[in-house]
ChimeraX commands (.cxc) that place a marker at each C-alpha (Angstrom):
marker #1 position -0.56,-0.45,-0.06 radius 0.5
marker #1 position 3.03,2.19,0.93 radius 0.5
marker #1 position 4.25,2.04,-2.78 radius 0.5
marker #1 position 1.71,3.04,-4.47 radius 0.5
marker #1 position -0.05,5.97,-2.43 radius 0.5
marker #1 position 4.30,6.95,-3.40 radius 0.5
marker #1 position 3.60,5.91,-6.74 radius 0.5
marker #1 position 0.27,8.12,-6.80 radius 0.5
marker #1 position 2.42,11.01,-4.88 radius 0.5
marker #1 position 4.58,10.89,-6.90 radius 0.5
marker #1 position 3.07,10.82,-10.10 radius 0.5
marker #1 position 0.66,13.11,-9.50 radius 0.5
marker #1 position 2.91,15.86,-9.42 radius 0.5
marker #1 position 4.94,15.29,-12.85 radius 0.5
marker #1 position 4.08,16.16,-15.74 radius 0.5
marker #1 position 4.49,13.36,-18.15 radius 0.5
marker #1 position 7.66,14.29,-20.87 radius 0.5
marker #1 position 6.90,11.39,-22.92 radius 0.5
marker #1 position 5.04,8.02,-24.03 radius 0.5
marker #1 position 6.14,5.93,-22.24 radius 0.5
marker #1 position 4.52,2.77,-22.37 radius 0.5
marker #1 position 1.55,1.67,-20.40 radius 0.5
marker #1 position -0.79,-1.33,-20.38 radius 0.5
marker #1 position -4.05,-1.53,-21.66 radius 0.5
marker #1 position -4.96,-1.87,-17.50 radius 0.5
marker #1 position -3.67,1.26,-16.48 radius 0.5
marker #1 position -4.78,3.42,-19.51 radius 0.5
marker #1 position -8.53,2.49,-18.23 radius 0.5
marker #1 position -7.81,3.19,-14.53 radius 0.5
marker #1 position -6.27,7.03,-15.87 radius 0.5
marker #1 position -9.42,6.87,-17.97 radius 0.5
marker #1 position -11.82,6.10,-14.72 radius 0.5
marker #1 position -9.90,8.35,-12.81 radius 0.5
marker #1 position -10.30,11.43,-14.86 radius 0.5
marker #1 position -13.78,10.66,-16.02 radius 0.5
marker #1 position -14.59,10.33,-12.48 radius 0.5
marker #1 position -13.27,14.12,-11.33 radius 0.5
marker #1 position -14.61,17.27,-12.01 radius 0.5
marker #1 position -13.14,20.72,-13.18 radius 0.5
marker #1 position -12.67,21.78,-9.39 radius 0.5
marker #1 position -11.11,18.51,-8.17 radius 0.5
marker #1 position -8.50,19.05,-10.66 radius 0.5
marker #1 position -8.10,22.41,-10.40 radius 0.5
marker #1 position -7.77,21.76,-6.62 radius 0.5
marker #1 position -5.54,18.61,-7.46 radius 0.5
marker #1 position -3.42,21.15,-9.58 radius 0.5
marker #1 position -3.51,23.28,-6.37 radius 0.5
marker #1 position -1.89,20.57,-4.23 radius 0.5
marker #1 position 0.97,19.94,-6.80 radius 0.5
marker #1 position 1.56,24.25,-7.16 radius 0.5
marker #1 position 1.73,23.98,-2.83 radius 0.5
marker #1 position 3.79,21.24,-3.02 radius 0.5
marker #1 position 6.45,22.62,-5.15 radius 0.5
marker #1 position 6.19,25.77,-3.24 radius 0.5
marker #1 position 8.02,24.30,-0.83 radius 0.5
marker #1 position 10.95,23.65,-2.45 radius 0.5
marker #1 position 14.12,25.47,-1.74 radius 0.5
marker #1 position 14.29,27.98,-4.34 radius 0.5
marker #1 position 10.85,28.91,-4.79 radius 0.5
marker #1 position 9.58,29.21,-1.26 radius 0.5
marker #1 position 10.98,32.76,-0.90 radius 0.5
marker #1 position 8.51,33.80,-3.53 radius 0.5
marker #1 position 5.42,31.80,-2.41 radius 0.5
marker #1 position 2.64,33.13,0.70 radius 0.5
marker #1 position 1.56,29.90,1.13 radius 0.5
marker #1 position 1.49,28.45,4.45 radius 0.5
marker #1 position 1.37,24.75,6.61 radius 0.5
marker #1 position -1.70,25.25,6.96 radius 0.5
marker #1 position -2.62,25.43,3.07 radius 0.5
marker #1 position -0.31,22.37,2.25 radius 0.5
marker #1 position -1.73,20.72,5.24 radius 0.5
marker #1 position -5.88,21.42,4.10 radius 0.5
marker #1 position -5.26,21.05,0.49 radius 0.5
marker #1 position -3.00,17.07,1.18 radius 0.5
marker #1 position -6.31,16.49,2.78 radius 0.5
marker #1 position -8.53,18.13,0.12 radius 0.5
marker #1 position -6.42,14.91,-2.09 radius 0.5
marker #1 position -6.01,12.19,0.26 radius 0.5
marker #1 position -9.92,12.02,1.05 radius 0.5
marker #1 position -10.04,12.77,-3.64 radius 0.5
marker #1 position -8.02,9.99,-4.13 radius 0.5
marker #1 position -9.15,8.14,-1.69 radius 0.5
marker #1 position -12.85,8.35,-2.96 radius 0.5
marker #1 position -11.04,8.02,-6.53 radius 0.5
marker #1 position -9.43,4.96,-5.92 radius 0.5
marker #1 position -11.93,2.77,-3.66 radius 0.5
marker #1 position -15.38,3.82,-4.79 radius 0.5
marker #1 position -14.89,5.82,-8.09 radius 0.5
marker #1 position -12.89,2.86,-10.45 radius 0.5
marker #1 position -11.56,0.23,-8.26 radius 0.5
marker #1 position -12.40,-3.12,-10.50 radius 0.5
marker #1 position -9.56,-0.57,-13.09 radius 0.5
marker #1 position -7.06,-0.17,-9.40 radius 0.5
marker #1 position -7.73,-3.39,-9.39 radius 0.5
marker #1 position -6.40,-4.36,-12.62 radius 0.5
marker #1 position -4.42,-2.43,-12.87 radius 0.5
marker #1 position -2.39,-3.33,-9.89 radius 0.5
marker #1 position -2.48,-6.98,-10.88 radius 0.5
marker #1 position -0.72,-6.28,-13.98 radius 0.5
marker #1 position 1.65,-3.63,-13.22 radius 0.5
marker #1 position 1.60,-3.44,-9.83 radius 0.5
marker #1 position 2.37,-0.04,-8.06 radius 0.5
marker #1 position 3.58,0.86,-11.54 radius 0.5
marker #1 position 0.45,1.16,-13.18 radius 0.5
marker #1 position -0.72,3.65,-9.69 radius 0.5
marker #1 position 2.50,6.03,-11.52 radius 0.5
marker #1 position 1.20,5.74,-15.20 radius 0.5
marker #1 position -2.64,6.40,-14.38 radius 0.5
marker #1 position -1.46,9.29,-12.05 radius 0.5
marker #1 position 0.95,10.39,-14.83 radius 0.5
marker #1 position -2.48,11.49,-16.39 radius 0.5
marker #1 position -5.01,12.80,-13.64 radius 0.5
marker #1 position -1.72,15.17,-12.91 radius 0.5
marker #1 position -1.32,15.96,-16.94 radius 0.5
marker #1 position -5.16,16.54,-17.05 radius 0.5
marker #1 position -5.43,18.82,-13.64 radius 0.5
marker #1 position -2.77,21.06,-15.32 radius 0.5
marker #1 position -4.34,21.55,-18.47 radius 0.5
marker #1 position -6.89,22.71,-16.27 radius 0.5
marker #1 position -5.19,26.07,-14.87 radius 0.5
marker #1 position -3.47,26.35,-17.91 radius 0.5
marker #1 position -6.70,26.45,-20.17 radius 0.5
marker #1 position -6.62,30.08,-17.84 radius 0.5
marker #1 position -5.82,32.67,-20.59 radius 0.5
marker #1 position -4.03,34.52,-17.98 radius 0.5
marker #1 position -1.86,31.65,-16.77 radius 0.5
marker #1 position -0.32,31.72,-21.39 radius 0.5
marker #1 position -0.34,35.45,-21.32 radius 0.5
marker #1 position 2.42,34.62,-18.12 radius 0.5
marker #1 position 4.02,31.78,-19.27 radius 0.5
marker #1 position 4.49,32.97,-22.96 radius 0.5
marker #1 position 5.98,36.65,-21.69 radius 0.5
marker #1 position 9.26,34.98,-21.97 radius 0.5
marker #1 position 8.90,35.30,-25.31 radius 0.5
marker #1 position 9.82,39.06,-25.61 radius 0.5
marker #1 position 12.78,38.74,-24.73 radius 0.5
marker #1 position 14.17,36.15,-27.25 radius 0.5
marker #1 position 16.28,37.11,-29.83 radius 0.5
marker #1 position 14.64,37.10,-33.03 radius 0.5
marker #1 position 17.65,37.48,-34.90 radius 0.5
marker #1 position 19.58,34.55,-33.48 radius 0.5
marker #1 position 16.38,32.59,-33.80 radius 0.5
marker #1 position 16.69,33.76,-37.89 radius 0.5
marker #1 position 19.60,32.84,-38.32 radius 0.5
marker #1 position 19.21,29.31,-37.59 radius 0.5
marker #1 position 16.13,28.77,-38.84 radius 0.5
marker #1 position 17.51,29.92,-42.59 radius 0.5
marker link #1:1,2 radius 0.2
marker link #1:2,3 radius 0.2
marker link #1:3,4 radius 0.2
marker link #1:4,5 radius 0.2
marker link #1:5,6 radius 0.2
marker link #1:6,7 radius 0.2
marker link #1:7,8 radius 0.2
marker link #1:8,9 radius 0.2
marker link #1:9,10 radius 0.2
marker link #1:10,11 radius 0.2
marker link #1:11,12 radius 0.2
marker link #1:12,13 radius 0.2
marker link #1:13,14 radius 0.2
marker link #1:14,15 radius 0.2
marker link #1:15,16 radius 0.2
marker link #1:16,17 radius 0.2
marker link #1:17,18 radius 0.2
marker link #1:18,19 radius 0.2
marker link #1:19,20 radius 0.2
marker link #1:20,21 radius 0.2
marker link #1:21,22 radius 0.2
marker link #1:22,23 radius 0.2
marker link #1:23,24 radius 0.2
marker link #1:24,25 radius 0.2
marker link #1:25,26 radius 0.2
marker link #1:26,27 radius 0.2
marker link #1:27,28 radius 0.2
marker link #1:28,29 radius 0.2
marker link #1:29,30 radius 0.2
marker link #1:30,31 radius 0.2
marker link #1:31,32 radius 0.2
marker link #1:32,33 radius 0.2
marker link #1:33,34 radius 0.2
marker link #1:34,35 radius 0.2
marker link #1:35,36 radius 0.2
marker link #1:36,37 radius 0.2
marker link #1:37,38 radius 0.2
marker link #1:38,39 radius 0.2
marker link #1:39,40 radius 0.2
marker link #1:40,41 radius 0.2
marker link #1:41,42 radius 0.2
marker link #1:42,43 radius 0.2
marker link #1:43,44 radius 0.2
marker link #1:44,45 radius 0.2
marker link #1:45,46 radius 0.2
marker link #1:46,47 radius 0.2
marker link #1:47,48 radius 0.2
marker link #1:48,49 radius 0.2
marker link #1:49,50 radius 0.2
marker link #1:50,51 radius 0.2
marker link #1:51,52 radius 0.2
marker link #1:52,53 radius 0.2
marker link #1:53,54 radius 0.2
marker link #1:54,55 radius 0.2
marker link #1:55,56 radius 0.2
marker link #1:56,57 radius 0.2
marker link #1:57,58 radius 0.2
marker link #1:58,59 radius 0.2
marker link #1:59,60 radius 0.2
marker link #1:60,61 radius 0.2
marker link #1:61,62 radius 0.2
marker link #1:62,63 radius 0.2
marker link #1:63,64 radius 0.2
marker link #1:64,65 radius 0.2
marker link #1:65,66 radius 0.2
marker link #1:66,67 radius 0.2
marker link #1:67,68 radius 0.2
marker link #1:68,69 radius 0.2
marker link #1:69,70 radius 0.2
marker link #1:70,71 radius 0.2
marker link #1:71,72 radius 0.2
marker link #1:72,73 radius 0.2
marker link #1:73,74 radius 0.2
marker link #1:74,75 radius 0.2
marker link #1:75,76 radius 0.2
marker link #1:76,77 radius 0.2
marker link #1:77,78 radius 0.2
marker link #1:78,79 radius 0.2
marker link #1:79,80 radius 0.2
marker link #1:80,81 radius 0.2
marker link #1:81,82 radius 0.2
marker link #1:82,83 radius 0.2
marker link #1:83,84 radius 0.2
marker link #1:84,85 radius 0.2
marker link #1:85,86 radius 0.2
marker link #1:86,87 radius 0.2
marker link #1:87,88 radius 0.2
marker link #1:88,89 radius 0.2
marker link #1:89,90 radius 0.2
marker link #1:90,91 radius 0.2
marker link #1:91,92 radius 0.2
marker link #1:92,93 radius 0.2
marker link #1:93,94 radius 0.2
marker link #1:94,95 radius 0.2
marker link #1:95,96 radius 0.2
marker link #1:96,97 radius 0.2
marker link #1:97,98 radius 0.2
marker link #1:98,99 radius 0.2
marker link #1:99,100 radius 0.2
marker link #1:100,101 radius 0.2
marker link #1:101,102 radius 0.2
marker link #1:102,103 radius 0.2
marker link #1:103,104 radius 0.2
marker link #1:104,105 radius 0.2
marker link #1:105,106 radius 0.2
marker link #1:106,107 radius 0.2
marker link #1:107,108 radius 0.2
marker link #1:108,109 radius 0.2
marker link #1:109,110 radius 0.2
marker link #1:110,111 radius 0.2
marker link #1:111,112 radius 0.2
marker link #1:112,113 radius 0.2
marker link #1:113,114 radius 0.2
marker link #1:114,115 radius 0.2
marker link #1:115,116 radius 0.2
marker link #1:116,117 radius 0.2
marker link #1:117,118 radius 0.2
marker link #1:118,119 radius 0.2
marker link #1:119,120 radius 0.2
marker link #1:120,121 radius 0.2
marker link #1:121,122 radius 0.2
marker link #1:122,123 radius 0.2
marker link #1:123,124 radius 0.2
marker link #1:124,125 radius 0.2
marker link #1:125,126 radius 0.2
marker link #1:126,127 radius 0.2
marker link #1:127,128 radius 0.2
marker link #1:128,129 radius 0.2
marker link #1:129,130 radius 0.2
marker link #1:130,131 radius 0.2
marker link #1:131,132 radius 0.2
marker link #1:132,133 radius 0.2
marker link #1:133,134 radius 0.2
marker link #1:134,135 radius 0.2
marker link #1:135,136 radius 0.2
marker link #1:136,137 radius 0.2
marker link #1:137,138 radius 0.2
marker link #1:138,139 radius 0.2
marker link #1:139,140 radius 0.2
marker link #1:140,141 radius 0.2
marker link #1:141,142 radius 0.2
marker link #1:142,143 radius 0.2
marker link #1:143,144 radius 0.2
marker link #1:144,145 radius 0.2
marker link #1:145,146 radius 0.2
marker link #1:146,147 radius 0.2
view
């Protein structure tokens, strides 16, 4: 059980960087998990990911996230994951676990983390903020590379 919880925590906080092999069972689990969450739950999951990242020593000085915020968010996510695995998707979780063990949860929650982050990225202000670097690119150097 600890391995499954650890995989969920680590995986839900990551955005998958490539297409890794996922068993059909892990894919079915990820579909069930994402289909079982509403927009508010995805936003709260993304908030939990942000709160976790805000505790990094390089980011913490810029964050006003409190220990209480982290505790409340962790409590919420614990209840959410409990519901998803034990009520919404128990058969998919069991099947995926039989095939790949904790790796199935790793794969499935990577998808859940991606969906949660997409929920935040859909807001125009986020795209504008993340795209602001573009005005600082040296366009002449880019033109030289691509001409």
